[in-house]
VEXDREN-2710 file (C-alpha; in Angstrom, 1 decimal):
% VEXDREN-2710
k/r/px/py/pz
1/MET/2.0/-16.3/7.1
2/PRO/2.8/-12.9/5.7
3/SER/-0.1/-10.5/5.2
4/ARG/-2.6/-11.4/2.5
5/ARG/-3.9/-7.8/2.4
6/SER/-0.5/-6.5/1.5
7/LEU/-0.3/-8.6/-1.6
8/ARG/-0.8/-6.5/-4.7
9/ARG/-2.7/-7.6/-7.8
10/PRO/-0.6/-7.6/-10.9
11/VAL/-2.3/-4.5/-12.3
12/ALA/-0.4/-1.3/-13.2
13/VAL/-1.2/1.8/-15.3
14/SER/-0.3/1.2/-18.9
15/ALA/2.8/2.6/-20.5
16/VAL/0.7/5.1/-22.5
17/ALA/-1.3/6.1/-19.4
18/CYS/2.0/6.5/-17.4
19/ALA/3.3/8.8/-20.1
20/ALA/0.2/10.8/-19.9
21/LEU/0.6/11.0/-16.1
22/ALA/4.1/12.2/-16.6
23/GLY/3.0/15.0/-18.8
24/GLY/1.7/13.7/-22.2
25/LEU/3.8/12.3/-25.1
26/LEU/7.4/11.3/-24.4
27/THR/9.8/14.1/-25.3
28/ALA/13.3/13.6/-26.7
29/ALA/14.7/14.8/-23.4
30/GLN/12.6/12.3/-21.5
31/SER/13.8/9.4/-23.7
32/ALA/17.4/10.5/-23.3
33/SER/17.0/10.6/-19.5
34/ALA/15.9/7.0/-19.5
35/ALA/19.3/6.0/-20.8
36/GLY/21.7/5.6/-18.0
37/ALA/19.1/6.2/-15.4
38/ARG/19.6/5.4/-11.8
39/ILE/16.8/4.6/-9.3
40/HIS/16.6/8.2/-8.0
41/ASP/16.0/9.3/-11.6
42/ILE/13.2/6.8/-11.9
43/GLN/11.6/7.9/-8.7
44/GLY/11.9/11.6/-9.2
45/SER/11.0/14.3/-6.8
46/THR/7.2/14.0/-7.1
47/ARG/4.8/11.1/-6.6
48/ILE/4.8/10.2/-10.2
49/SER/7.9/9.0/-12.0
50/PRO/9.2/11.5/-14.6
51/LEU/10.1/8.3/-16.6
52/ALA/6.6/6.7/-16.3
53/GLY/5.9/4.6/-19.3
54/GLN/9.4/4.4/-20.5
55/GLN/11.9/1.6/-20.8
56/VAL/15.0/1.8/-18.6
57/SER/18.0/-0.4/-19.0
58/GLU/20.9/-1.6/-16.9
59/VAL/19.9/0.3/-13.8
60/PRO/22.2/-0.7/-10.9
61/GLY/21.3/-1.6/-7.3
62/THR/21.4/-4.1/-4.5
63/VAL/18.5/-6.4/-3.6
64/THR/17.3/-5.6/-0.1
65/ALA/14.2/-7.9/0.2
66/VAL/12.2/-10.5/-1.8
67/ARG/8.5/-11.1/-1.8
68/SER/8.2/-14.8/-2.7
69/PHE/4.5/-15.4/-2.0
70/GLY/1.2/-14.5/-3.5
71/SER/0.4/-13.1/-6.9
72/ALA/2.4/-9.9/-6.4
73/ARG/5.9/-11.3/-6.2
74/GLY/9.0/-9.4/-6.8
75/PHE/12.0/-7.8/-5.1
76/TRP/13.1/-4.4/-3.8
77/VAL/16.4/-3.0/-5.1
78/GLN/18.2/0.0/-3.7
79/ASP/21.0/2.1/-5.0
80/PRO/23.9/2.1/-2.5
81/ARG/25.1/5.4/-4.2
82/PRO/22.3/7.9/-3.4
83/ASP/22.1/11.4/-4.8
84/ASN/21.9/14.5/-2.6
85/ASP/18.2/15.2/-3.1
86/PRO/16.1/14.0/0.0
87/ALA/13.0/14.1/-2.1
88/THR/14.1/11.2/-4.4
89/SER/13.8/7.7/-3.2
90/GLU/16.8/5.4/-3.9
91/ALA/14.8/2.2/-4.2
92/VAL/12.1/0.6/-6.3
93/PHE/10.0/-2.6/-6.4
94/VAL/10.6/-4.9/-9.4
95/PHE/7.3/-6.7/-10.0
96/THR/7.4/-10.3/-11.2
97/GLY/3.7/-11.3/-10.8
98/LYS/3.2/-15.0/-9.9
99/GLU/6.8/-15.9/-10.6
100/THR/9.2/-16.0/-7.7
101/PRO/12.3/-14.0/-8.7
102/LYS/15.6/-15.8/-8.7
103/VAL/17.4/-13.3/-6.7
104/ALA/18.7/-13.1/-3.1
105/VAL/19.2/-10.3/-0.6
106/GLY/22.6/-8.9/-1.2
107/ASP/22.7/-9.5/-4.9
108/ALA/24.3/-6.6/-6.8
109/LEU/22.5/-6.5/-10.1
110/THR/21.4/-4.3/-13.0
111/PHE/17.7/-4.4/-14.1
112/SER/15.8/-3.4/-17.2
113/GLY/12.1/-2.9/-17.7
114/THR/9.1/-0.5/-18.0
115/VAL/8.6/2.2/-15.4
116/SER/5.0/1.9/-14.2
117/GLU/2.7/3.5/-11.6
118/TYR/0.6/1.0/-9.7
119/TYR/-2.6/2.3/-7.9
120/PRO/-3.6/-0.1/-5.1
121/GLY/-7.3/-0.7/-5.3
122/GLY/-7.5/0.9/-8.8
123/LYS/-7.0/4.6/-9.6
124/ASP/-10.6/5.4/-8.7
125/ALA/-9.9/4.4/-5.1
126/GLY/-8.2/7.8/-4.6
127/LEU/-5.0/6.4/-3.1
128/GLN/-1.4/7.1/-4.0
129/SER/0.5/5.1/-6.6
130/VAL/3.6/3.0/-6.2
131/THR/6.4/3.4/-8.8
132/GLU/7.6/0.0/-9.9
133/ILE/9.3/-1.9/-12.7
134/THR/7.3/-4.2/-14.8
135/GLY/8.3/-6.6/-17.6
136/ALA/11.7/-6.8/-15.9
137/THR/14.8/-8.6/-16.8
138/TRP/18.0/-8.4/-14.7
139/ARG/21.6/-9.6/-14.5
140/VAL/23.2/-10.5/-11.1
141/ASN/26.7/-9.3/-11.1
142/SER/27.8/-10.4/-7.6
143/SER/26.3/-11.7/-4.4
144/GLY/26.8/-11.0/-0.7
145/ALA/26.9/-7.2/-1.1
146/PRO/26.0/-5.3/2.1
147/VAL/22.5/-3.8/2.0
148/PRO/22.2/-0.1/2.5
149/ALA/21.5/1.1/6.0
150/ALA/17.9/1.7/6.9
151/PHE/16.5/5.2/7.2
152/LYS/15.5/5.6/10.9
153/LEU/11.9/6.8/11.4
154/THR/12.1/8.9/14.6
155/PRO/10.2/11.9/16.0
156/SER/12.8/14.2/14.5
157/SER/12.7/12.6/11.0
158/VAL/8.9/12.4/10.7
159/PRO/7.3/15.9/10.4
160/ASN/4.4/16.9/12.6
161/ARG/2.4/18.2/9.6
162/TYR/0.8/15.3/7.8
163/ALA/0.2/16.3/4.2
164/PRO/0.4/19.2/1.8
165/THR/-2.9/20.7/0.7
166/ALA/-4.2/21.0/-2.8
167/ASP/-7.7/22.2/-2.0
168/GLY/-9.0/18.7/-2.3
169/LYS/-7.2/18.0/-5.6
170/SER/-4.4/15.7/-6.3
171/ILE/-1.0/16.3/-4.8
172/GLU/0.8/14.1/-7.3
173/SER/2.4/17.0/-9.2
174/LEU/3.7/18.8/-6.1
175/LYS/7.4/18.5/-5.4
176/LEU/8.0/16.4/-2.3
177/ARG/8.9/18.2/0.8
178/PRO/10.0/15.4/3.2
179/GLY/11.2/17.8/5.8
180/SER/7.7/19.4/6.0
181/TYR/5.1/16.7/5.6
182/ALA/4.9/13.1/6.9
183/LEU/3.3/11.8/3.7
184/ASP/6.0/13.4/1.7
185/ARG/8.6/11.9/4.0
186/TYR/7.2/8.4/3.4
187/GLU/6.9/8.9/-0.3
188/SER/10.5/10.0/-0.5
189/LEU/11.4/6.7/1.1
190/GLU/9.2/4.5/-1.1
191/GLY/10.8/1.1/-1.5
192/MET/13.8/2.0/0.7
193/ARG/14.9/0.3/3.8
194/VAL/13.4/2.0/6.9
195/SER/13.5/1.1/10.6
196/VAL/11.7/1.9/13.8
197/SER/13.4/1.2/17.2
198/ASP/11.6/0.2/20.4
199/ALA/8.3/1.0/18.6
200/PRO/5.1/1.1/20.6
201/VAL/2.2/-0.9/19.1
202/VAL/-0.7/1.4/18.5
203/GLY/-2.9/-1.0/16.4
204/ALA/-3.3/-4.6/17.5
205/THR/-2.3/-7.5/15.2
206/ASN/-5.2/-8.4/12.9
207/THR/-6.2/-11.6/11.2
208/HIS/-4.0/-10.6/8.2
209/ASN/-0.9/-10.5/10.3
210/GLU/-0.6/-6.8/10.4
211/LEU/0.0/-4.4/13.3
212/TRP/0.5/-0.7/13.6
213/ALA/3.5/0.9/15.3
214/THR/4.5/4.5/15.8
215/ALA/7.8/6.3/15.3
216/GLU/6.6/9.0/17.6
217/PRO/6.2/7.3/21.0
218/ARG/5.2/10.4/22.9
219/HIS/2.9/12.0/20.4
220/GLN/-0.9/12.0/21.4
221/ARG/-0.5/9.0/23.7
222/THR/-3.7/7.5/25.1
223/ALA/-3.9/6.6/28.8
224/ARG/-3.3/2.9/27.8
225/GLY/-0.5/3.3/25.3
226/GLY/-2.2/4.0/21.9
227/THR/-2.1/7.1/19.7
228/LEU/-5.1/9.4/20.0
229/TYR/-6.9/10.9/17.0
230/ARG/-8.0/14.3/18.3
231/SER/-8.7/16.4/15.2
232/TYR/-8.7/16.3/11.4
233/ALA/-5.6/18.5/11.5
234/ASP/-3.4/15.9/13.1
235/PRO/-3.8/12.3/11.8
236/ASN/-0.7/11.2/13.7
237/GLY/1.9/11.0/11.0
238/GLY/4.3/8.7/13.0
239/ARG/2.0/5.7/12.5
240/VAL/3.2/3.0/10.1
241/LYS/1.8/-0.4/9.4
242/VAL/4.1/-3.4/10.0
243/THR/3.9/-6.7/8.1
244/SER/6.5/-9.4/7.6
245/LEU/8.5/-10.9/4.7
246/ILE/10.0/-13.4/7.1
247/PRO/8.7/-17.0/6.6
248/PHE/6.2/-17.9/9.3
249/SER/8.2/-21.1/9.9
250/GLU/11.2/-19.0/10.8
251/ARG/9.5/-16.3/12.8
252/PRO/5.8/-16.3/13.6
253/PHE/4.3/-12.8/13.3
254/PRO/3.9/-11.3/16.8
255/VAL/0.4/-11.3/18.3
256/ALA/0.4/-7.8/19.8
257/ASP/-2.0/-5.6/21.6
258/VAL/-2.1/-1.8/21.9
259/GLY/0.4/-0.8/24.6
260/ASP/2.9/-3.5/23.7
261/LYS/6.2/-2.7/22.2
262/LEU/8.5/-4.1/19.4
263/THR/11.7/-3.9/21.4
264/GLY/14.8/-3.5/19.3
265/THR/14.9/-2.8/15.6
266/THR/12.1/-3.5/13.1
267/ALA/13.4/-2.9/9.6
268/GLY/12.5/-3.5/5.9
269/PRO/11.5/-1.8/2.7
270/LEU/8.7/0.8/2.8
271/ASP/5.7/-0.3/0.7
272/TYR/2.3/1.2/0.1
273/ASP/-1.1/-0.6/-0.2
274/SER/-4.8/0.0/-0.1
275/PHE/-5.3/-1.3/3.4
276/GLY/-3.6/1.4/5.4
277/GLY/-1.1/3.1/3.2
278/TYR/2.6/3.1/4.0
279/SER/3.7/-0.3/5.2
280/LEU/7.0/-1.5/6.6
281/GLN/7.6/-4.9/5.1
282/ALA/9.8/-6.3/7.8
283/THR/12.9/-8.4/7.1
284/GLU/13.8/-7.8/10.7
285/LEU/11.3/-7.8/13.6
286/GLY/11.8/-6.5/17.0
287/THR/11.0/-8.6/20.0
288/LEU/7.4/-8.3/21.3
289/THR/7.4/-6.9/24.8
290/ASP/4.0/-7.2/26.6
291/HIS/3.2/-3.8/28.3
292/GLY/-0.4/-3.6/27.4
293/PRO/-3.0/-3.1/30.2
294/ALA/-5.6/-5.7/31.1
295/PRO/-9.2/-5.4/29.9
296/GLU/-11.3/-3.1/32.1
297/THR/-14.2/-3.7/34.3
298/THR/-16.7/-0.9/35.2
299/ARG/-18.3/-0.5/38.6
300/LYS/-21.7/-1.8/39.5
301/GLN/-24.6/0.7/39.5
302/LYS/-26.1/1.8/42.7
303/SER/-29.7/1.1/43.7
304/ASP/-30.8/4.6/42.7
305/GLU/-28.8/4.6/39.4
306/LEU/-30.0/3.5/36.0
307/ALA/-27.1/2.0/34.1
308/VAL/-27.5/2.4/30.3
309/ALA/-24.9/0.8/28.0
310/THR/-24.2/0.7/24.3
311/TYR/-22.5/-2.1/22.5
312/ASN/-21.8/-2.7/18.8
313/VAL/-21.8/-6.5/18.6
314/GLU/-20.5/-6.6/15.0
315/ASN/-22.9/-8.6/12.8
316/LEU/-24.3/-10.9/15.4
317/ALA/-26.4/-13.7/13.9
318/PRO/-27.5/-17.2/14.9
319/THR/-24.8/-18.5/12.6
320/THR/-22.2/-16.7/14.7
321/PRO/-20.0/-19.1/16.6
322/GLN/-21.3/-19.8/20.1
323/ALA/-17.9/-18.7/21.5
324/LYS/-18.7/-15.1/20.4
325/PHE/-22.1/-15.1/22.1
326/ASP/-20.4/-16.4/25.3
327/ARG/-17.7/-13.7/25.2
328/LEU/-20.3/-11.0/24.6
329/ALA/-22.4/-12.3/27.5
330/LYS/-19.4/-12.5/29.8
331/ALA/-18.5/-8.9/29.0
332/LEU/-22.0/-7.7/29.6
333/VAL/-22.2/-9.5/33.0
334/HIS/-18.7/-9.0/34.3
335/ASN/-16.9/-6.2/32.5
336/LEU/-20.1/-4.0/32.2
337/SER/-21.6/-5.2/35.6
338/SER/-25.0/-6.2/34.1
339/PRO/-26.3/-2.8/32.9
340/ASP/-30.0/-2.2/33.3
341/VAL/-30.5/-1.1/29.7
342/VAL/-28.3/-2.0/26.7
343/ALA/-28.5/-0.4/23.2
344/LEU/-27.2/-3.0/20.8
345/GLU/-26.0/-2.3/17.3
346/GLU/-25.4/-4.7/14.4
347/VAL/-28.0/-7.3/15.4
348/GLN/-28.6/-9.4/12.3
349/ASP/-31.8/-11.2/11.3
350/ASP/-32.4/-14.9/12.1
351/ASN/-30.4/-16.3/9.3
352/GLY/-27.6/-13.8/9.1
353/ALA/-26.3/-12.8/5.7
354/LYS/-28.5/-15.2/3.8
355/ASP/-30.7/-12.9/1.7
356/ASN/-34.0/-14.7/1.5
357/GLY/-36.5/-12.1/2.9
358/VAL/-36.2/-13.0/6.6
359/VAL/-36.1/-9.9/8.8
360/THR/-37.0/-11.2/12.3
361/ALA/-34.2/-11.3/14.9
362/GLY/-35.8/-13.2/17.8
363/GLU/-33.4/-16.2/17.4
364/THR/-30.4/-13.9/17.5
365/LEU/-31.6/-12.1/20.6
366/THR/-32.7/-15.3/22.3
367/LYS/-29.3/-16.8/21.8
368/LEU/-27.6/-13.7/23.3
369/THR/-29.9/-13.4/26.3
370/ASP/-29.6/-17.2/27.0
371/ALA/-25.8/-16.8/26.9
372/ILE/-26.1/-13.9/29.4
373/LYS/-28.1/-16.0/31.8
374/ALA/-25.6/-18.8/31.5
375/ALA/-22.9/-16.4/32.4
376/GLY/-24.7/-15.5/35.6
377/GLY/-26.4/-12.4/34.4
378/PRO/-30.0/-11.3/34.6
379/ALA/-32.9/-12.6/32.4
380/TYR/-32.8/-9.7/30.0
381/GLU/-35.9/-9.0/27.9
382/TRP/-35.7/-7.2/24.6
383/ARG/-37.5/-4.7/22.3
384/GLN/-36.8/-4.0/18.7
385/ILE/-38.5/-3.4/15.3
386/ASP/-37.9/-5.5/12.3
387/PRO/-36.7/-3.4/9.3
388/VAL/-38.0/-3.6/5.8
389/ASN/-35.9/-6.2/4.0
390/ASP/-32.6/-5.0/2.6
391/GLN/-33.3/-1.3/3.4
392/ASP/-31.0/-0.6/6.4
393/GLY/-27.6/-1.2/4.9
394/GLY/-24.9/-3.3/6.4
395/GLN/-24.0/-6.8/5.2
396/PRO/-26.3/-7.8/2.3
397/GLY/-29.1/-10.0/3.6
398/GLY/-28.1/-9.4/7.2
399/ASN/-30.8/-6.7/8.0
400/ILE/-28.8/-5.3/10.8
401/ARG/-30.7/-3.2/13.3
402/VAL/-30.5/-1.6/16.8
403/ALA/-32.2/-3.3/19.7
404/PHE/-32.8/-2.8/23.4
405/LEU/-32.1/-5.3/26.2
406/PHE/-33.3/-4.5/29.7
407/ASN/-33.2/-6.2/33.0
408/PRO/-36.9/-6.4/34.2
409/ASP/-35.8/-6.8/37.8
410/ARG/-34.4/-3.2/37.8
411/ALA/-35.9/-1.4/34.8
412/SER/-39.4/-1.3/33.3
413/PHE/-40.2/-0.7/29.6
414/THR/-43.3/1.3/28.7
415/ASP/-44.9/-0.6/25.8
416/VAL/-47.0/1.5/23.5
417/LYS/-48.3/-0.2/20.4
418/GLY/-48.0/1.2/16.9
419/GLY/-44.3/1.1/16.2
420/ASP/-43.2/-0.6/13.0
421/ALA/-40.6/-0.2/10.3
422/THR/-42.2/2.7/8.4
423/THR/-44.3/4.6/11.0
424/PRO/-42.6/7.5/12.5
425/VAL/-42.7/7.8/16.3
426/GLN/-44.1/11.1/17.7
427/VAL/-43.7/12.9/21.0
428/VAL/-47.0/13.2/22.8
429/ALA/-47.8/15.8/25.5
430/ASP/-48.9/14.0/28.7
431/HIS/-50.1/16.4/31.5
432/GLY/-47.0/18.5/31.5
433/ARG/-44.7/15.5/30.7
434/ALA/-43.8/13.8/27.5
435/THR/-44.5/10.3/26.3
436/LEU/-44.3/8.5/22.9
437/SER/-46.9/7.6/20.3
438/ALA/-45.2/4.2/20.0
439/SER/-42.6/2.6/22.3
440/PRO/-40.5/1.2/20.8
441/GLY/-40.7/3.5/17.7
442/ARG/-38.5/4.7/14.9
443/ILE/-37.5/8.3/14.2
444/ALA/-38.6/9.5/10.7
445/PRO/-37.9/6.2/9.0
446/ALA/-39.0/7.4/5.6
447/ASP/-36.7/10.4/5.6
448/PRO/-34.0/10.3/2.9
449/ALA/-31.4/10.7/5.6
450/TRP/-31.9/7.0/6.6
451/LYS/-31.6/5.6/3.1
452/ALA/-29.7/2.3/3.2
453/SER/-29.0/3.1/6.9
454/ARG/-30.2/2.0/10.3
455/LYS/-33.1/3.9/11.8
456/PRO/-33.0/5.1/15.4
457/LEU/-35.0/3.2/17.9
458/VAL/-36.7/5.1/20.8
459/GLY/-37.9/3.5/23.9
460/GLN/-39.4/4.7/27.2
461/PHE/-37.9/3.2/30.4
462/SER/-38.2/3.7/34.1
463/LEU/-36.2/2.7/37.1
464/LYS/-38.1/0.1/39.1
465/SER/-37.3/1.9/42.4
466/ARG/-38.6/5.1/40.8
467/PRO/-41.8/4.0/39.0
468/ASP/-42.7/7.6/38.2
469/SER/-39.4/8.1/36.4
470/ARG/-39.3/8.4/32.6
471/VAL/-36.1/7.9/30.7
472/PHE/-36.2/8.1/26.9
473/VAL/-33.4/6.1/25.3
474/ILE/-32.6/6.6/21.6
475/ALA/-30.4/3.8/20.1
476/ASN/-28.6/4.7/17.0
477/HIS/-26.3/3.4/14.3
478/PHE/-25.5/6.2/11.8
479/ASN/-24.2/5.4/8.3
480/SER/-20.6/4.2/7.9
481/LYS/-17.6/6.1/6.5
482/GLY/-17.7/4.0/3.3
483/GLY/-16.8/6.1/0.3
484/ASP/-14.6/8.6/2.2
485/GLN/-11.1/9.3/0.9
486/GLY/-8.4/7.9/3.2
487/LEU/-6.1/10.0/5.3
488/ASP/-3.3/9.0/3.0
489/SER/-5.2/9.8/-0.2
490/ARG/-3.5/11.6/-3.1
491/PHE/-6.3/14.1/-2.8
492/GLN/-5.7/16.5/0.1
493/PRO/-7.4/17.3/2.2
494/PRO/-9.4/14.1/1.7
495/ALA/-13.1/14.3/1.0
496/ARG/-15.4/13.0/3.7
497/SER/-18.5/12.4/1.5
498/SER/-20.3/10.1/4.0
499/GLU/-20.5/12.8/6.7
500/THR/-23.2/14.6/4.7
501/GLN/-25.7/11.8/5.4
502/ARG/-24.6/11.5/9.1
503/THR/-25.1/15.2/9.6
504/ALA/-28.6/14.9/8.2
505/GLN/-29.3/12.0/10.5
506/ALA/-27.9/13.9/13.5
507/ARG/-30.3/16.8/12.7
508/LEU/-33.3/14.5/12.8
509/VAL/-32.3/13.0/16.2
510/ASN/-31.6/16.5/17.5
511/ALA/-35.0/17.7/16.3
512/PHE/-36.7/14.8/18.0
513/VAL/-34.9/15.5/21.3
514/LYS/-35.9/19.2/21.0
515/ASP/-39.5/18.1/20.6
516/LEU/-39.3/15.9/23.7
517/LEU/-37.8/18.8/25.7
518/ALA/-40.4/21.3/24.4
519/LYS/-43.1/19.1/25.9
520/ASP/-41.2/18.4/29.0
521/PRO/-38.1/20.6/29.7
522/LYS/-37.1/18.2/32.5
523/ALA/-37.2/15.0/30.4
524/ASP/-34.4/12.6/30.9
525/VAL/-33.0/11.7/27.5
526/VAL/-30.1/9.4/26.6
527/VAL/-28.9/9.2/23.0
528/ALA/-26.5/6.2/22.5
529/GLY/-24.9/4.1/19.9
530/ASP/-22.4/3.8/17.1
531/LEU/-22.6/7.2/15.4
532/ASN/-19.6/6.4/13.1
533/ASP/-18.1/9.9/13.7
534/TYR/-15.8/11.8/15.9
535/GLN/-16.6/14.1/18.8
536/PHE/-15.3/17.1/16.7
537/SER/-17.2/16.2/13.6
538/PRO/-20.0/18.2/11.9
539/ALA/-22.4/15.4/12.7
540/LEU/-21.8/15.7/16.5
541/LYS/-22.1/19.4/16.3
542/SER/-25.5/19.0/14.6
543/LEU/-26.6/16.4/17.2
544/THR/-25.7/18.7/20.1
545/ALA/-27.0/21.9/18.5
546/GLY/-28.9/24.2/20.7
547/GLY/-27.3/22.7/23.8
548/VAL/-30.0/20.1/24.1
549/LEU/-27.5/17.2/24.5
550/THR/-24.1/16.9/26.1
551/ASP/-21.7/14.4/24.5
552/GLN/-20.3/12.6/27.6
553/VAL/-17.0/11.7/25.9
554/GLY/-16.0/15.4/26.2
555/ARG/-16.1/15.1/30.0
556/LEU/-13.4/12.4/30.1
557/PRO/-9.7/13.3/30.3
558/ALA/-8.5/13.8/26.8
559/ALA/-6.2/10.7/26.9
560/GLU/-9.3/8.5/27.5
561/ARG/-11.5/9.7/24.7
562/TYR/-11.6/6.6/22.4
563/GLY/-13.3/3.3/22.0
564/TYR/-12.2/2.2/18.5
565/VAL/-8.9/1.7/16.9
566/TYR/-8.4/2.1/13.1
567/ASN/-5.1/2.0/11.3
568/GLY/-3.3/2.8/14.6
569/ASN/-5.5/5.7/15.5
570/SER/-7.5/5.4/18.8
571/GLN/-10.7/7.3/18.1
572/VAL/-14.3/7.9/19.0
573/LEU/-17.1/6.4/17.0
574/ASP/-19.5/5.4/19.7
575/HIS/-21.2/8.0/21.9
576/MET/-23.5/8.5/24.8
577/LEU/-25.2/11.9/25.1
578/THR/-27.6/13.2/27.8
579/SER/-30.2/15.9/28.1
580/ARG/-29.6/19.0/30.3
581/ARG/-31.2/17.6/33.4
582/LEU/-28.8/14.7/33.7
583/THR/-26.0/16.7/35.1
584/ARG/-24.5/14.0/37.4
585/ALA/-24.1/11.3/34.8
586/ASP/-21.2/8.8/35.4
587/TYR/-19.8/7.7/32.1
588/ASP/-17.2/5.0/31.3
589/ILE/-15.8/3.6/28.1
590/VAL/-14.9/0.1/29.0
591/HIS/-11.8/-1.0/27.1
592/ILE/-12.1/-4.7/26.4
593/ASN/-12.0/-5.1/22.6
594/ALA/-10.5/-2.4/20.3
595/GLU/-7.0/-2.5/21.6
596/TYR/-6.7/-6.3/21.5
597/ALA/-5.7/-8.8/18.9
598/ASP/-8.3/-11.2/20.4
599/GLN/-11.6/-9.4/20.4
600/ALA/-15.3/-10.2/20.5
601/SER/-16.1/-7.0/18.6
602/ASP/-14.1/-4.2/17.1
603/HIS/-15.9/-1.7/19.3
604/ASP/-15.5/-1.1/23.1
605/PRO/-18.8/-0.9/24.9
606/GLN/-19.8/2.1/27.0
607/VAL/-21.8/2.5/30.2
608/LEU/-23.7/5.6/31.5
609/ARG/-25.1/5.7/35.1
610/ILE/-27.8/8.3/35.7
611/LYS/-30.2/9.1/38.5
612/PRO/-33.6/9.6/36.9
END
């Protein structure tokens, strides 16, 4: 089936609103320009049509593709006689709603209708608009006309710079500069046939039959064939989402992993939607070539090493299919080689997303630890603190939290009573060393920084072979990026409003670690979890401030610094950080999920081996 997420709701900005977007009331010159308009006149040289809100009549073009499914049906029509301005697109989408248009590829026709600007997700979502024709009528003049050649997306045709800047304001009024900015290049091709050749897959096929490919095969490549997101300055403009207009019965959508390739030509009109931005709606699909590497397996820890892992298990609840529990268990036992301590994120309560006041998670954790034993792993024990109902964000009713698993044959947990959902854990001086007022305990749970967000869980561990050792592990799941403007937003640079809260959270964890080290400068501290931010972000700078923590991802080769893939960008969201004394830590991001269409979680787990 074609992508459901690419189907657009039949909502467009009204004619009056479009006129306002175009500069207020319609002038005589504007009205005159609508007469005898061609498609490049409709598209104009900015993101908003100069004819927005106006009626156009008898506009010529050739049908290049038809969307005949969903509630956002219609067809793309392209002018075979382009102008000389590279900023003006030569194609437009004719929207017909729930009605399948009676046209075919190759029909030469003239259409009439209202020029509208459609904002996927609504105008408040901050995304760009799509110029389209609504209330359309058309007349087919002939059939079998050749479709215009596709514009080839290549490293030379997609600029390295991503977007123009407007100091955070809208770029809609700026003249497109397709030779200077990737977003301008794509906007200048809106609706037109585009193609990629032998395109590497940089985002695996998802459940909506979408994948991400890149037109810049050598740009920021990861060690396993993806595209690395290394800084805010370079969002990797060669990425483009690929969906399909080809009926599933004729050509099933390829199930691709990162590192695979669409060999040959993939071509179709360039659309835009709210689930990833510019999208190649394929009428021609390359052949999937499997080049992707196999899932990884990390080494077993040595007898004098404590192996600490972090794993976001993605809304795990007793209602989750047993198959997922089994896959998570197999990964922990085999791919992660049975770590001694595991910091889990997104553990839901005992009835999942049902919002009825239940906050316990014993059933969830029992089901997971039973699956681990069945997979040949150790008999893990766990420690966690039940949150206050509906106060920690995540899926409503799910009460997600962080939790510890530990292997009692190799690691000991120091239980100190007093930890609960609202009582802050304190660092206690203990004869020249540090201990905790509660283990497990939560860091500053009443602080506003944790509003509607998971609170960090602190536990004190020791390696069984070194009973005098003390390792303080802090499990985290910082607030999500919800509410941030997208990389392809019409506001540039996009606002990252959510990072304010994450930065405040990072400061609290940093202060707690500083307190630990003030009472014991030699304390072994591991900070782990899904921090929902990049290694170059303000939050990570706050977390490592004062040199109290080292982010281990920075010690990996640059091409290996990722464990999550979003919209074709391989990036860092999960981290493991260590205190100064742990200078010989052995760190590994174990790639088993994020790059694959078939995944147990959307995050890759990580393992850190230390010698306490």
